[in-house]
C-alpha positions in Angstrom: -58.1 -24.2 -18.2 -58.7 -27.1 -16.2 -56.4 -30.1 -16.1 -59.0 -32.5 -17.8 -59.1 -29.7 -20.9 -55.3 -29.8 -21.6 -55.8 -31.8 -24.6 -57.3 -28.4 -26.0 -53.9 -26.4 -25.5 -50.9 -26.6 -27.5 -47.7 -25.3 -26.7 -44.7 -25.3 -29.2 -41.0 -24.4 -28.1 -38.7 -22.7 -30.3 -35.0 -22.3 -29.5 -33.2 -19.0 -30.1 -29.7 -17.7 -29.3 -27.2 -19.2 -27.0 -24.6 -17.2 -24.9 -22.8 -17.1 -21.6 -24.1 -15.1 -18.5 -22.2 -11.6 -18.5 -21.1 -12.2 -14.7 -22.0 -15.8 -13.4 -20.7 -19.1 -14.6 -23.9 -19.8 -16.6 -25.4 -20.2 -20.2 -28.4 -18.1 -21.4 -30.8 -19.8 -23.7 -33.3 -17.5 -25.3 -36.6 -19.3 -26.6 -40.0 -18.7 -27.7 -43.3 -20.2 -26.5 -46.1 -20.3 -28.6 -49.3 -21.5 -26.8 -52.3 -22.2 -29.0 -55.9 -23.3 -27.9 -57.7 -25.8 -29.9 -61.3 -26.2 -30.4 -62.9 -29.6 -30.1 -62.1 -30.3 -33.9 -58.9 -29.7 -33.4 -58.6 -26.3 -35.0 -56.5 -23.5 -33.5 -58.9 -21.0 -32.0 -56.3 -18.6 -30.0 -52.8 -18.2 -30.1 -50.1 -16.2 -28.3 -46.1 -16.1 -28.6 -44.0 -15.3 -25.8 -40.0 -14.3 -25.7 -38.6 -16.1 -22.9 -34.9 -17.1 -21.2 -33.6 -19.7 -19.5 -30.4 -19.6 -17.3 -28.4 -22.9 -16.8 -26.1 -22.1 -13.8 -22.8 -24.6 -14.0 -21.8 -24.2 -10.3 -19.4 -27.2 -10.7 -17.4 -25.8 -13.6 -13.7 -25.0 -12.6 -10.4 -25.3 -14.2 -10.7 -29.2 -14.3 -13.8 -29.8 -15.6 -14.2 -32.1 -18.4 -15.9 -29.5 -21.1 -16.9 -32.4 -23.6 -19.0 -34.5 -20.9 -20.3 -31.4 -19.3 -21.6 -30.2 -22.5 -23.2 -33.3 -23.5 -24.8 -33.4 -20.3 -26.2 -29.6 -20.8 -27.9 -30.8 -23.9 -29.3 -33.9 -22.7 -31.1 -32.4 -19.7 -32.1 -29.2 -21.4 -34.6 -29.7 -24.3 -34.5 -26.1 -25.5 -30.9 -27.1 -26.9 -30.6 -29.1 -30.1 -28.3 -31.6 -30.0 -26.6 -30.3 -33.1 -25.4 -27.3 -31.4 -23.3 -29.5 -29.1 -20.1 -28.0 -30.6 -21.2 -24.5 -29.7 -21.8 -25.3 -26.2 -18.7 -26.8 -25.8 -17.1 -23.7 -27.0 -19.2 -21.5 -24.7 -18.1 -23.7 -21.8 -14.5 -23.4 -22.7 -14.8 -19.5 -22.9 -16.3 -19.7 -19.3 -13.9 -21.9 -17.9 -11.0 -19.6 -19.0 -12.9 -16.0 -18.5 -10.6 -14.0 -16.0 -11.8 -13.4 -12.8 -10.4 -10.1 -13.1 -12.3 -9.2 -16.0 -15.6 -10.4 -14.1 -14.6 -7.7 -11.3 -13.9 -4.6 -13.5 -17.2 -2.7 -12.8 -18.2 -2.2 -9.4 -20.2 -5.1 -8.1 -23.9 -4.2 -7.2 -26.3 -6.4 -5.2 -29.0 -7.6 -7.8 -32.4 -9.6 -7.0 -30.7 -12.7 -8.2 -28.0 -12.4 -5.9 -30.3 -13.4 -3.2 -29.9 -17.2 -3.0 -32.9 -19.2 -2.4 -33.2 -20.2 1.1 -33.9 -23.8 2.4 -37.6 -24.9 1.9 -38.3 -22.7 -1.0 -38.0 -25.4 -3.7 -41.0 -27.4 -4.9 -41.2 -30.6 -6.6 -44.3 -28.8 -8.7 -43.8 -26.2 -11.0 -45.7 -22.9 -10.6 -48.3 -21.8 -13.1 -49.6 -18.4 -13.4 -53.1 -19.7 -14.6 -53.2 -21.3 -11.0 -52.7 -18.1 -9.1 -56.3 -18.5 -7.6 -55.5 -22.0 -6.2 -52.3 -20.6 -4.5 -54.3 -17.9 -3.1 -56.8 -20.0 -1.4 -53.6 -22.0 0.2 -53.1 -18.9 2.2 -56.2 -19.4 4.3 -55.4 -22.8 5.5 -52.9 -23.7 8.2 -49.0 -23.0 8.3 -47.8 -25.5 6.1 -50.2 -24.8 3.4 -49.7 -21.0 3.6 -45.9 -21.7 3.3 -46.7 -23.8 0.1 -49.2 -21.0 -1.6 -46.8 -18.4 -0.6 -43.8 -20.1 -2.2 -45.6 -21.0 -5.4 -46.5 -17.5 -5.7 -42.8 -16.4 -5.1 -41.7 -18.8 -8.2 -44.2 -16.6 -10.1 -42.6 -13.3 -8.9 -39.1 -14.2 -9.4 -39.9 -14.0 -13.1 -40.0 -10.3 -14.0 -42.4 -11.3 -16.7 -45.2 -12.2 -14.3 -44.9 -9.2 -12.0 -47.4 -7.0 -14.2 -49.9 -9.8 -13.9 -49.6 -10.3 -10.3 -49.9 -6.6 -9.7 -53.5 -6.8 -11.3 -54.6 -9.4 -8.8 -55.3 -7.4 -5.9 -56.7 -10.4 -4.1 -53.4 -12.3 -3.9 -51.5 -9.3 -2.9 -54.0 -8.3 -0.2 -54.0 -12.2 1.0 -50.1 -12.1 1.1 -49.9 -8.8 3.2 -52.7 -9.8 5.5 -51.0 -13.3 6.0 -47.7 -11.6 6.8 -49.1 -9.3 9.0 -51.1 -11.7 11.0 -48.6 -14.8 11.1 -45.2 -13.6 10.6 -44.2 -14.6 14.3 -45.4 -18.1 13.9 -43.1 -19.2 11.2 -40.0 -17.6 9.8 -40.2 -19.4 6.5 -43.5 -18.0 6.0 -42.2 -14.3 6.8 -39.3 -14.7 4.5 -41.2 -16.1 1.8 -43.8 -13.5 1.8 -41.4 -10.7 2.1 -39.5 -12.3 -0.6 -42.6 -11.7 -2.9 -42.7 -8.3 -2.2 -38.9 -7.7 -2.5 -39.4 -8.9 -6.3 -41.6 -5.7 -6.7 -39.2 -3.7 -4.8 -36.7 -4.1 -7.5 -38.5 -1.8 -9.8 -39.2 1.4 -9.1 -42.5 1.5 -10.6 -44.0 -0.9 -8.0 -42.9 0.8 -4.9 -46.5 2.5 -4.7 -47.8 -0.9 -4.3 -45.5 -2.1 -1.3 -46.1 1.4 0.1 -49.9 0.8 -0.2 -49.8 -2.5 1.9 -47.2 -0.8 4.3 -44.8 -3.9 3.8 -41.7 -1.3 4.9 -43.0 -0.5 8.2 -43.8 -4.2 8.8 -40.7 -5.3 7.8 -38.9 -2.5 10.3 -41.0 -4.1 12.9 -39.7 -7.6 12.1 -36.3 -6.5 11.9 -36.4 -4.9 15.6 -38.3 -8.1 16.8 -35.6 -10.7 15.2 -32.7 -8.6 16.6 -34.1 -8.6 20.3 -34.7 -12.6 19.7 -31.1 -13.0 18.7 -30.0 -11.3 22.1 -32.3 -13.7 23.9 -30.7 -16.6 22.0 -27.6 -15.4 22.9 -28.2 -15.0 26.7 -29.5 -18.5 26.6 -26.9 -20.0 25.0 -24.5 -18.5 27.6 -26.5 -19.9 30.5 -26.4 -23.3 28.9 -22.5 -23.2 28.5 -22.1 -22.2 32.0 -24.6 -24.9 33.3 -22.4 -27.6 31.5 -19.2 -26.6 32.8 -20.6 -26.9 36.3 -22.0 -30.2 35.5 -19.2 -31.6 33.5 -21.4 -32.2 30.8 -21.3 -30.8 27.1 -24.2 -32.6 25.9 -27.1 -29.7 26.5 -24.9 -27.4 25.2 -24.0 -28.9 21.9 -27.4 -29.7 21.5 -28.4 -26.0 22.0 -25.6 -24.9 19.9 -26.9 -26.7 17.0 -30.4 -25.5 17.5 -29.0 -22.1 17.5 -27.2 -22.3 14.5 -30.3 -23.5 12.5 -32.4 -20.6 13.9 -29.6 -18.2 13.1 -29.3 -19.5 9.5 -33.2 -18.8 9.0 -33.2 -15.6 10.7 -30.4 -14.2 8.8 -32.4 -14.8 5.6 -35.3 -13.2 7.1 -33.3 -10.2 7.9 -31.4 -10.1 4.6 -34.3 -10.0 2.3 -36.3 -7.6 4.7 -33.2 -5.1 4.7 -33.0 -5.4 0.8 -36.6 -4.6 0.6 -36.1 -1.4 2.8 -32.9 -0.7 0.8 -34.7 -0.8 -2.7 -37.6 1.6 -1.1 -35.3 4.0 0.5 -34.5 5.5 -3.4 -37.3 7.8 -2.1 -35.7 10.2 0.2 -38.9 10.6 1.9 -39.4 6.9 2.3 -35.7 7.0 3.8 -36.6 9.7 6.1 -39.4 7.7 7.6 -37.0 4.7 7.9 -34.7 7.1 9.8 -37.7 8.3 12.4 -38.1 4.6 13.0 -34.4 4.3 14.0 -33.1 2.3 10.9 -29.4 3.5 11.8 -29.5 1.9 15.0 -30.9 -1.3 13.7 -28.2 -1.6 11.0 -25.5 -0.9 13.3 -26.8 -3.7 15.9 -26.7 -6.0 13.0 -23.1 -5.4 12.4 -22.4 -7.9 15.2 -23.3 -10.6 12.7 -20.6 -13.1 10.9 -22.7 -13.9 7.9 -20.6 -12.0 5.2 -23.4 -11.9 2.7 -25.8 -10.1 5.5 -22.8 -7.9 6.3 -22.5 -6.6 2.7 -25.9 -5.9 2.5 -25.9 -3.9 6.0 -22.8 -2.1 5.4 -24.1 -1.0 1.9 -27.3 0.4 3.5 -25.3 2.4 6.0 -23.2 3.7 3.3 -26.3 5.0 1.3 -27.5 6.6 4.4 -24.2 8.2 5.5 -24.4 11.0 2.9 -27.4 12.7 4.9 -26.4 14.7 7.8 -29.1 13.4 10.0 -27.9 9.6 9.5 -24.4 10.6 9.9 -25.0 11.9 13.2 -26.9 9.1 14.5 -24.2 7.0 13.5 -21.7 9.3 15.6 -23.9 8.9 18.8 -23.1 4.9 18.7 -20.3 2.7 18.3 -20.6 2.3 14.4 -16.9 3.1 13.8 -15.8 0.5 16.4 -17.8 -2.2 14.6 -16.7 -1.2 11.3 -13.2 -1.3 12.4 -13.4 -5.0 13.5 -14.3 -5.8 9.7 -10.7 -4.1 8.4 -9.3 -6.1 7.0 -11.3 -9.1 6.2 -11.0 -11.6 3.2 -14.4 -10.8 1.7 -13.2 -8.5 -0.8 -16.5 -6.7 -1.5 -17.3 -6.6 2.1 -13.9 -4.9 2.7 -14.5 -2.7 -0.3 -17.9 -1.3 0.8 -16.7 -1.0 4.5 -13.8 1.2 3.4 -16.3 3.4 1.4 -18.6 4.0 4.3 -15.4 4.9 6.5 -14.7 7.4 4.1 -17.9 9.0 4.0 -17.6 9.1 7.7 -14.2 10.5 7.9 -15.5 13.8 6.8 -16.5 14.1 10.5 -13.8 15.3 12.9 -15.6 13.4 15.7 -15.5 10.3 13.6 -12.0 10.7 12.6 -10.9 10.6 16.2 -12.7 7.6 16.8 -11.2 5.9 13.7 -7.8 6.0 15.3 -8.9 5.5 18.6 -10.2 2.2 17.2 -6.7 1.4 15.9 -7.9 1.8 12.3 -4.6 3.8 11.3 -2.1 0.6 11.3 -5.1 -1.4 9.6 -5.3 1.3 6.7 -1.6 1.6 6.2 -1.3 -2.0 5.6 -4.1 -1.9 3.1 -1.7 0.5 1.0 -0.1 -2.5 -0.4 -3.6 -3.7 -1.8 -4.1 -2.4 -5.2 -7.7 -2.9 -5.1 -8.2 -1.1 -1.8 -5.3 1.4 -2.0 -7.0 4.3 -3.2 -10.0 4.3 -0.7 -7.7 3.5 2.1 -5.3 6.3 1.3 -8.2 8.9 1.1 -9.3 8.1 4.4 -5.7 8.2 5.6 -5.5 11.7 3.9 -8.7 12.9 6.2 -6.8 11.6 9.3 -3.8 13.5 8.6 -5.6 16.8 8.2 -5.7 16.7 11.9 -2.5 18.1 13.6 -3.1 15.7 16.4 -2.7 13.0 14.4 0.1 13.4 12.0 2.8 12.3 14.2 1.1 9.0 14.7 2.0 8.2 10.9 6.0 8.1 12.3 5.1 4.9 14.0 3.8 2.9 11.0 5.4 2.1 7.9 3.2 4.5 6.0 5.9 7.1 5.2 8.0 4.6 3.6 5.4 3.3 1.4 4.0 6.6 0.3 7.6 7.7 -0.8 8.0 4.3 -2.5 4.6 5.3 -4.4 6.0 8.6 -5.1 9.0 7.4 -6.7 7.5 4.7 -8.7 4.7 7.0 -10.1 5.7 7.1 -14.1 3.2 10.0 -14.6 4.2 13.5 -14.6 1.5 14.7 -12.4 1.0 12.4 -9.4 -2.5 11.4 -8.0 -3.9 14.2 -5.9 -4.8 11.9 -3.1 -1.0 10.7 -2.9 0.5 14.1 -3.1 -2.2 15.7 -0.8 -1.4 13.0 1.8 2.3 13.5 1.7 1.9 17.5 1.8 0.0 16.9 5.3 2.6 14.3 6.4 5.3 16.8 5.8 4.0 19.3 8.1 5.2 17.2 11.2 8.9 17.3 12.2 9.3 13.6 12.7 7.3 12.5 9.6 9.8 15.2 7.6 13.0 13.4 9.1 11.8 10.2 7.7 11.2 11.7 4.2 14.5 12.9 4.1 16.4 9.6 5.1 18.7 8.2 2.7 18.2 9.9 -0.7 14.7 10.9 0.2 15.3 14.8 -0.2 17.4 14.5 -3.0 14.7 12.4 -4.9 12.1 14.7 -4.4 14.0 17.9 -5.5 15.1 16.1 -8.8 11.4 15.1 -9.5 9.9 18.5 -8.5 12.5 20.8 -10.6 12.4 18.4 -13.5 8.5 18.7 -13.8 8.0 21.9 -12.0 5.4 20.3 -10.0 4.0 23.2 -7.6 2.3 20.3 -5.3 5.6 18.4 -5.0 7.3 21.6 -4.2 4.7 22.3 -1.6 5.5 19.1 0.2 9.2 20.2 0.0 8.2 23.4 1.4 6.7 21.9 4.3 9.9 19.7 5.0 11.9 22.9 5.0 10.2 24.8 7.8 11.4 22.3 10.4 14.4 23.1 12.4 16.9 20.3 12.8 19.3 18.2 10.5 16.5 17.9 7.8 16.8 21.9 7.2 20.4 21.7 6.9 20.4 19.5 3.9 18.7 22.1 2.0 21.8 24.1 1.5 22.7 22.0 -1.4 19.6 23.0 -3.2 19.2 26.9 -2.6 20.7 27.7 -5.9 18.3 25.3 -7.6 15.5 26.9 -5.6 16.8 30.5 -6.5 17.4 29.9 -10.2 13.5 29.0 -10.6 12.5 32.6 -9.5 14.1 34.7 -11.9 12.8 32.3 -14.6 9.2 32.6 -16.3 7.9 29.5 -14.7 4.3 28.9 -13.6 3.4 31.2 -10.6 2.2 28.3 -8.7 5.9 26.6 -8.5 7.7 29.7 -8.1 5.6 30.7 -5.0 6.4 27.3 -3.4 10.2 27.9 -4.4 9.9 31.3 -2.5 8.4 29.8 0.4 11.1 27.1 0.6 13.9 29.7 0.6 12.0 31.7 3.2 12.1 29.0 5.3 15.9 28.5 5.3 16.8 30.4 8.3 20.4 28.7 8.3 23.2 30.6 10.2 25.8 29.5 7.6 24.0 30.5 4.9 25.4 33.4 2.7 22.3 35.1 1.6 24.3 37.9 0.0 26.0 35.8 -2.4 22.6 34.3 -3.2 20.9 37.3 -3.9 24.0 38.6 -6.2 24.4 35.5 -8.0 20.9 35.4 -8.9 20.1 38.7 -9.1 17.1 38.6 -7.1 17.0 42.2 -5.6 15.3 43.6 -8.8 13.0 40.4 -8.9 11.7 41.0 -5.2 11.6 45.1 -5.8 9.5 44.6 -8.9 7.0 42.1 -7.3 6.3 44.5 -4.4 4.4 46.8 -6.5 0.6 46.3 -5.8 -1.0 44.5 -8.7 2.4 43.4 -10.2 1.3 39.8 -9.4 -1.3 37.6 -7.6 -1.5 38.7 -3.8 -0.2 35.3 -2.8 3.2 35.6 -4.7 3.4 39.0 -3.5 3.2 38.1 0.2 5.8 35.3 -0.5 8.0 38.0 -1.6 7.6 39.8 1.5 8.1 37.1 3.7 11.4 36.3 1.6 12.6 39.8 2.3 12.0 39.4 5.8 13.9 36.2 6.1 17.3 37.7 4.3 16.8 40.9 6.2 18.1 39.0 9.2 21.7 39.1 7.7 23.3 42.5 8.1 24.5 42.9 4.6 21.6 41.9 2.8 19.4 44.4 5.1 21.7 47.1 3.6 21.6 46.0 0.3 17.9 45.9 0.0 17.9 49.3 1.8 19.6 50.9 -0.5 17.6 49.3 -3.5 14.5 51.4 -2.2 12.6 48.4 -1.2 11.6 50.3 2.0 9.6 52.9 0.3 8.1 50.0 -1.7 7.0 48.4 1.2 5.4 51.2 2.6 3.4 51.9 -0.5 2.3 48.1 -0.2 1.4 48.6 3.3 -1.0 51.2 2.3 -2.4 49.3 -0.6 -3.2 46.3 1.8 -3.6 47.9 5.0 -7.0 45.8 5.4 -5.4 42.4 5.0 -3.7 41.3 8.2 -1.2 38.8 7.0 0.1 41.5 4.4 0.5 44.1 7.4 2.2 41.9 9.8 4.8 40.3 7.6 5.7 43.9 6.3 6.2 45.0 9.7 8.1 42.2 10.5 10.5 43.1 7.8 11.1 46.6 9.4 11.4 44.8 12.9 14.2 43.0 11.3 15.7 45.8 9.6 16.0 48.0 12.7 18.3 45.6 14.3 21.0 46.6 11.9 22.6 50.2 12.1 22.5 51.2 8.4 18.9 50.2 7.6 17.9 51.3 11.2 18.9 55.0 9.9 17.2 54.7 6.6 13.9 53.8 8.4 14.0 56.4 11.1 15.6 59.4 9.1 14.4 58.8 5.7 11.0 57.0 5.7 7.9 57.3 7.5 7.8 53.9 8.8 7.8 54.8 12.4 4.8 57.0 11.7 3.0 53.9 10.3 4.1 51.7 13.1 2.6 53.9 15.6 -0.7 54.0 13.8 -0.5 50.0 14.0 0.3 49.9 17.7 -3.1 49.8 18.6 -4.4 47.7 15.5 -7.2 44.9 16.6 -4.8 42.1 15.4 -2.9 41.2 18.6 0.2 39.7 16.5 0.3 43.0 14.6 0.4 44.9 17.7 3.0 43.0 19.3 5.4 43.2 16.3 4.8 46.8 16.3 5.3 47.3 19.9 8.9 45.5 19.8 9.8 47.5 16.6 8.8 50.7 17.9 10.9 50.0 21.3 14.0 49.2 19.3 13.5 52.9 17.7 12.8 54.6 20.8 16.0 53.5 22.2 18.1 54.7 19.3 16.2 58.0 18.1 15.3 60.3 21.3 12.7 62.2 19.0 10.9 59.4 17.7 11.3 58.0 21.5 9.1 61.1 22.9 6.5 60.7 20.1 6.5 56.9 20.6 6.1 57.6 24.8 3.4 60.3 24.3 1.3 58.0 22.0 1.5 55.4 24.4 0.6 57.5 27.0 -2.0 59.0 25.6 -3.7 55.6 24.6 -3.7 54.4 28.0 -4.8 57.5 29.4 -7.8 57.4 27.2 -8.5 53.8 28.0 -8.3 54.8 31.8 -10.8 57.9 31.2 -13.1 55.7 29.4 -13.2 53.3 32.3 -13.9 56.0 34.5 -16.8 57.4 32.6 -18.3 54.2 32.0 -18.4 53.1 35.7 -21.6 53.8 37.6 -20.8 55.3 40.8 -22.8 56.9 43.6 -22.2 60.8 43.4 -21.7 61.1 47.2 -18.9 58.8 47.3 -15.3 59.3 46.0 -14.8 57.0 42.9 -11.4 55.6 43.9 -9.6 54.9 47.4 -6.2 53.9 48.3 -5.1 51.5 51.2 -5.3 54.1 53.6 -8.9 54.9 52.9 -8.5 58.2 51.1 -9.2 59.0 47.5 -6.1 58.7 44.9 -6.9 62.5 44.0 -6.3 63.6 47.6 -2.7 62.1 47.5 -1.7 64.2 44.5 -2.5 64.8 40.8 -2.6 61.5 39.3 -1.1 62.8 36.1 2.5 63.3 38.1 2.6 59.9 39.1 5.5 58.6 37.6 4.3 54.7 37.0 2.1 56.1 34.3 4.9 56.4 32.0 5.0 52.9 30.0 7.6 51.4 28.0 6.7 48.5 25.6 7.2 46.0 28.1 5.9 47.6 31.2 6.3 50.7 33.4 9.3 52.9 32.9 11.0 53.8 36.2 10.7 57.3 37.4 14.0 58.3 35.9 12.8 57.3 32.7 15.6 55.0 32.2 15.3 51.7 29.9 15.8 48.5 31.6 19.0 47.0 30.8 17.6 43.7 30.4 15.3 44.8 27.6 17.4 43.4 24.8 18.6 40.5 27.0 14.9 39.4 26.8 15.1 39.8 22.9 18.1 37.4 23.0 16.4 35.0 25.4 13.4 34.2 23.6 11.2 35.8 26.2 9.4 38.2 23.4 10.6 36.1 20.4 10.3 32.5 19.2 12.9 30.5 17.4 15.3 32.3 15.1 14.1 35.6 16.4 10.5 35.2 15.3 7.3 36.1 16.9 6.3 33.5 19.2 2.9 32.8 18.0 1.3 32.7 14.8 -0.8 35.2 13.0 -3.8 33.1 11.6 -4.6 29.8 12.0 -2.7 27.3 9.6 0.4 29.3 9.3 3.9 28.9 10.8 6.0 31.2 12.8 6.1 35.0 11.6 9.0 35.2 8.9 8.8 31.5 8.2 6.8 30.4 5.4 3.6 28.6 6.8 2.9 24.8 6.8 -0.3 24.9 4.6 -2.6 22.1 4.7 -3.1 20.0 1.4 -7.2 20.7 1.5 -7.3 22.5 -1.4 -5.5 20.3 -3.4 -7.2 17.4 -2.3 -9.8 15.0 -4.2 -13.6 15.5 -4.0 -15.1 12.1 -3.6 -18.8 12.3 -4.9 -20.3 11.5 -1.5 -18.1 13.8 0.5 -21.0 16.2 1.6 -23.4 15.7 4.2 -27.0 16.7 3.2 -29.8 17.4 5.0 -33.5 15.5 4.0 -34.8 19.1 3.3 -32.0 19.6 0.5 -31.9 18.0 -2.9 -29.9 14.9 -3.2 
């Protein structure tokens, strides 16, 4: 209706409920508007009712505010609240004044449309009316100031979600807004920001995304953002030139003037970037749209924006990157540029939301090995360690540190921070029976490093760990202890006091995982002063070990630990004899037959034979009473290099002490090498007219005598046996010097990745026991989210 017809329109306001805003310092007033169109006679002709709400924000409310005075002011200025409700207003204001901030932050904060604070120039003296939309559209065809006024009035309408449906039906208004934005965005930042803000209001609701796509607002926003970032670089260059010029002229007026102008431009530009990026973030809900953004280089634009200082803008940018990071393509884009380095500058920061979302993005990126390396290079390790004391950020920081600790290259770096004392304190302060998976997994990885393990054992560290692990029967805590026990040095000697406690767990019917870790810890204790015979007898372990060698008697992991344990105690002469007399060697051979396809089982069993042939009593049992040498001969040429190495070393000792087996072993080695040589000859393509092999004198080798009669073709385990067939006297010296074996007489290299020295229980990574964040996997765009 026209203004002069207003006498025919009657509005009636009816107050409703009054409550506090759930997150802001504000009152929410619910009210009802009844609009009635009257005839000339004054009779009602058409009427309509509408439910509305008004939010009264109380920015000045603090702990020192006079509640009574503020309540009177609210009632006076808001006609929707009856003066009779003054006590109720006071009560609500008192509640808001005393509401704890922690309660407001219980739920993870998410950015909402209302969080976009109005930018300068958006407020107008007049009130926007949905019935005047055509007038506002006409303003879009005028000059820039009128366009800004028209767009701002439409924005006032769009900020009320109740008007969006009606605006959606007005194709003329939306088409005009899209046209003006497309044609005039470079002429006015305020105009561009206002129009994008209108479409942003629509983007807050998924059902309106098709409208934004129809007018190609998303693509236009990408172009605007790219242009503004280039303008920012130009401003920076110009500012530096002004600064240098003023320094040379000893004047600061030009630079100060340029700096003031720069800050004004920067504020408006960041408002534009914020609303444009927020619109794109809403549109990226559809993965197909997100892929289009990725193809237009959205990741590079976002990372470039990380150089800004506006915390509100940075929260939005990092949130956008975090959403993108769950896709492999985007993660790879971030890896190609200095994303981690820029994020590292934001850790730590005083803005809690920014710090939290930055850590979550770093957590997503930390699943990539290369990016973890960049995090260490960016000096994030001490920064993340310092956040372990912040209860709000501790969990995420520890998850990132856990990922870094999975890489052996970085484990030793934790020893040069205060990380280990902090996590040890967390372990001991934990009152729950089961420690958080993140914390204990992190500790397990740290314990795999020798220096870290020594720090963990300082003071009463090991004592406290053992006490808790044995009391709660915690397999993960025992896994951590097991990793500590693998390292040579003072920390290993501390375990002598706990051998009995560990051995006592094996005979009991404890949880299998816990027993496995106890066995593994004992297997690591290669301590010269430890009387293994006494331990085996006192805790009656021999029957247990023998019974658990039977295939199918337990899970393979437990049986393997039993084999490793036998290998460790077999280093002691008296223990080896005890085990041999108990019939363990035939049991091992039976197990070897059953597990011949499992390289780890085969290697560990062969290692037990290797340990036993060092002792006279057990050597005779193995050579004369079992077929172990025959099995070892069969394994001489196994495809696994570690198995071949242990077999060769064991057979060399057998050959030295038993002539008959020595001949068989030598014959087999010759047969193998000869077959290899013949295969090489057969495969070689040669000219039939030429002899196939020549000596230094130019004569064929075959003319120098029968090649099979050459003495240098008789092989020993470590090379060529002299013509007289004598074994090199340095053979056993090599063993003692460690040329063939690693520390404690163990083979010098591991069988499989992730395992320690042969015969020593491996330092197993904690990955299998770690956490699984919701966003840990990288998906491709072709896969479902």
